[in-house]
C-alpha positions in Angstrom: -3.3 16.1 6.7 -5.6 13.4 8.1 -3.0 12.5 10.8 -2.9 16.0 12.3 -6.2 15.7 14.2 -5.2 12.3 15.4 -1.8 13.5 16.6 -3.3 16.5 18.3 -5.8 14.3 20.1 -3.0 12.0 21.3 -1.0 15.0 22.6 -4.1 16.4 24.3 -4.8 13.0 25.8 -1.2 12.7 27.2 -1.5 16.2 28.7 -4.9 15.3 30.2 -3.5 12.1 31.6 -0.5 13.8 33.2 -2.2 17.1 34.2 -0.7 16.9 37.7 2.9 17.0 36.4 2.1 19.9 34.0 0.5 21.8 36.9 3.7 21.4 38.9 5.7 22.6 35.8 3.5 25.6 35.2 5.0 27.9 37.9 8.6 27.2 36.7 7.6 28.0 33.1 6.0 31.3 34.2 9.0 32.3 36.3 11.3 31.5 33.4 9.3 33.6 31.0 9.1 36.5 33.4 12.7 36.6 34.7 14.6 35.1 31.8 12.8 36.0 28.5 10.9 39.1 29.3 14.1 41.1 30.3 15.6 40.2 26.9 13.7 43.3 25.7 16.4 45.3 27.4 18.9 44.1 24.9 17.7 47.0 22.7 19.5 49.4 25.0 22.8 48.3 23.3 21.5 49.6 20.0 20.1 52.9 21.3 21.3 56.1 22.8 19.4 55.2 25.9 18.0 57.8 28.3 16.2 56.8 31.5 13.8 59.7 31.0 12.8 58.6 27.5 12.8 54.9 28.2 13.8 52.0 25.9 11.1 52.7 23.3 11.6 56.4 23.2 15.4 56.5 23.0 16.8 57.1 19.5 18.5 54.3 17.6 22.3 54.3 17.6 23.0 51.1 15.6 26.4 49.5 16.3 27.9 52.7 17.6 28.7 51.4 21.0 30.0 48.1 19.8 32.5 50.0 17.6 33.3 52.2 20.5 34.2 49.1 22.6 36.2 47.5 19.8 38.2 50.6 19.3 38.8 51.3 23.0 42.1 50.6 24.7 40.2 48.4 27.2 39.0 45.9 24.6 42.2 43.9 24.3 43.0 44.2 28.0 39.7 43.0 29.3 39.4 40.2 26.8 42.9 39.0 27.6 42.4 39.1 31.4 39.1 37.3 31.1 40.5 34.6 28.9 43.5 34.1 31.1 41.4 33.5 34.2 38.9 31.4 32.3 41.4 29.1 30.6 43.4 28.8 33.8 40.2 27.7 35.5 39.6 25.1 32.8 43.0 23.6 33.5 41.8 22.8 37.1 38.7 21.1 35.8 40.0 17.5 36.4 40.7 18.1 40.1 37.1 17.4 41.3 37.2 14.3 39.1 40.4 13.1 40.8 38.9 13.9 44.2 35.7 11.9 43.4 37.8 8.9 42.3 39.8 9.1 45.5 36.7 9.3 47.7 35.1 6.4 45.8 38.1 4.2 46.7 37.6 4.9 50.4 35.6 2.4 52.4 32.2 3.7 53.5 33.1 4.5 57.1 33.4 7.5 59.5 36.7 8.7 57.9 35.1 8.9 54.5 32.1 10.9 55.8 34.4 13.2 57.8 36.7 13.8 54.7 33.7 14.6 52.5 32.3 17.0 55.1 35.6 18.8 55.4 36.0 19.1 51.6 32.4 20.5 51.2 32.5 23.1 54.0 34.5 25.8 52.3 31.9 26.0 49.5 29.5 27.6 52.0 31.8 30.4 52.9 30.5 33.6 51.3 32.6 35.3 48.7 33.0 38.4 50.8 34.3 36.4 53.8 36.5 34.3 51.5 38.3 37.4 50.1 38.5 38.9 53.6 40.3 35.7 54.8 42.6 35.9 51.8 43.6 39.5 52.6 44.2 38.6 56.3 46.3 35.4 55.5 48.3 36.9 52.6 49.0 40.3 54.1 52.8 40.8 53.9 52.9 42.8 57.1 50.3 41.4 59.5 49.1 38.2 57.9 50.0 34.6 58.4 52.3 34.6 55.4 54.0 37.7 56.5 54.7 36.3 60.0 56.1 33.1 58.5 58.5 35.0 56.3 59.5 37.3 59.2 60.6 34.2 61.2 63.4 33.8 58.7 64.1 37.5 58.4 62.6 37.9 55.0 59.9 40.1 53.5 56.8 38.3 52.3 55.5 39.0 48.7 52.3 40.9 48.3 50.2 38.2 46.7 47.0 40.3 46.7 48.8 43.3 45.1 50.7 41.4 42.5 49.3 41.7 38.9 51.3 38.7 37.7 49.9 36.4 40.5 46.3 37.6 40.4 45.0 34.8 38.2 46.8 32.1 40.3 45.5 33.5 43.6 42.0 33.7 42.1 41.9 30.3 40.5 43.6 28.2 43.3 41.6 29.9 46.1 38.5 29.0 44.0 39.7 25.4 43.7 40.2 25.1 47.4 36.7 26.5 48.1 34.7 24.6 45.6 36.6 21.4 44.7 34.7 19.3 47.3 31.3 20.6 46.2 32.1 20.2 42.5 33.1 16.6 43.1 29.6 15.7 44.4 28.1 15.2 41.0 31.0 12.8 40.0 30.7 10.9 43.3 27.0 10.5 42.5 27.8 9.2 39.0 30.2 6.7 40.5 27.6 5.5 43.0 25.5 4.3 40.0 28.2 1.8 38.9 27.0 -1.8 39.1 29.0 -3.5 41.9 29.1 -6.7 39.9 31.5 -4.9 37.5 34.0 -4.5 40.4 33.5 -8.1 41.5 34.1 -9.4 37.9 37.2 -7.2 37.6 38.5 -8.6 40.9 38.0 -12.2 39.8 39.9 -11.4 36.6 42.8 -10.1 38.7 42.4 -6.4 38.0 44.2 -4.0 40.3 42.7 -0.8 41.8 44.2 1.3 39.1 42.8 -1.0 36.4 39.3 -0.6 38.0 39.6 3.2 38.0 40.9 3.2 34.4 38.5 0.8 32.8 35.3 1.2 35.0 35.2 4.5 36.9 36.6 6.8 34.3 34.4 5.6 31.4 31.4 6.0 33.7 32.4 9.6 34.4 33.1 10.7 30.9 29.5 11.6 29.8 29.0 13.7 33.0 32.5 15.3 32.7 32.0 16.1 29.0 28.6 17.7 29.7 30.1 19.9 32.5 33.1 20.8 30.4 30.8 22.0 27.5 29.0 24.2 30.0 32.3 25.5 31.4 33.6 26.4 27.9 30.2 27.9 27.0 30.8 30.4 29.8 34.4 31.0 28.9 34.1 34.8 29.0 31.6 34.8 31.9 34.0 35.0 34.8 32.2 35.9 38.0 32.1 39.5 38.9 31.9 39.5 42.7 35.2 37.8 43.7 37.3 39.6 41.0 35.9 43.0 42.0 36.6 42.4 45.7 40.1 41.3 45.0 40.8 44.3 42.8 43.1 47.1 43.9 45.3 49.7 42.3 48.3 47.3 42.2 46.7 44.4 40.3 44.2 46.3 38.2 46.1 45.6 34.9 45.4 41.9 35.4 42.1 42.0 37.3 40.0 44.2 35.0 37.7 41.7 33.2 34.6 42.2 31.1 32.1 41.9 34.0 33.9 44.4 36.3 34.3 46.8 33.3 30.6 46.6 32.5 29.8 47.3 36.2 32.0 50.4 36.3 30.9 51.7 32.9 27.2 51.0 33.4 26.4 51.6 37.0 29.3 53.9 38.2 29.5 56.0 35.0 25.9 55.7 33.9 26.8 54.7 30.3 24.0 52.3 30.0 24.1 51.7 26.2 27.9 51.2 26.2 27.8 48.7 29.1 24.8 46.9 27.5 26.7 46.6 24.2 29.8 45.1 26.0 27.6 42.6 27.9 25.7 41.6 24.8 29.0 41.0 23.0 30.1 38.8 25.9 26.8 36.8 25.8 27.0 36.3 22.0 30.6 35.0 22.1 29.7 32.6 25.0 26.7 31.3 23.0 28.8 30.7 19.9 31.4 28.9 21.9 28.7 26.7 23.5 27.4 25.7 20.1 30.8 25.0 18.7 32.0 22.9 21.6 28.8 21.0 21.7 29.0 20.1 18.0 32.7 19.1 18.4 31.8 16.9 21.4 28.9 15.4 19.5 31.2 14.3 16.6 34.1 13.1 18.7 32.4 11.4 21.6 28.7 11.3 20.8 28.0 13.1 24.1 26.4 16.5 23.8 23.8 18.8 25.4 21.4 18.4 22.5 
């Protein structure tokens, strides 16, 4: 009990000593509370028969009515399946930015390396709307580049944008092309922190380029890669809404209807606010559970974790 006032005075002294840093931190804390924690009050909509006229507080309680409605609906298995297919497919491509970073790290620091990095980063800055528009133009079986190439050989091009079976492949690999350069930046930054003396010692010992990559570069990347992988798995059911919605059409809807697009259609287009909130809350809870599980597994197997 006697140590409590002493600890408090030490803490207060540290805050007083670093008051400038805490002042810089204060706006970020306020913004986080206002825009991240305060809106959590809206979670109550999932458990109520929400009416905009009555408000959240005045709407009657519904319990788990809308969760049960979603679990019993025909869209439950379809949306979960489609979301998992795209998410797991995207996880398979996770090593590609790492391989690109390793390749760039082996290039000599000259104009070609800078040019290559610039070219690989540029697609990231294309907006999603423009990106999907380009895909529709390129993959059009009648007027697109793919259609014209097939017509040169007297064949009919497949409708990639209208194929339900190819939707996940088109989504994932176009995403890889657009973001692989940008995603590799963090790995390139991790490799830049490697002590050059390690490479020099490896060269003296007769290590080849592949040996340096295997025994120096990859071990240095593992903590960063594991952290990013945990975050990716934690958002397994959080496939982005915008690109999927823009790519959707009547031909591929069986494979492109995911949780986020279904929530949008139910909540905003059909005004079923409680139902859409219940679906979105279910999505969030599952992602949170996955994040905790993967973090604990990583902590036990590799001693790398988020906390």
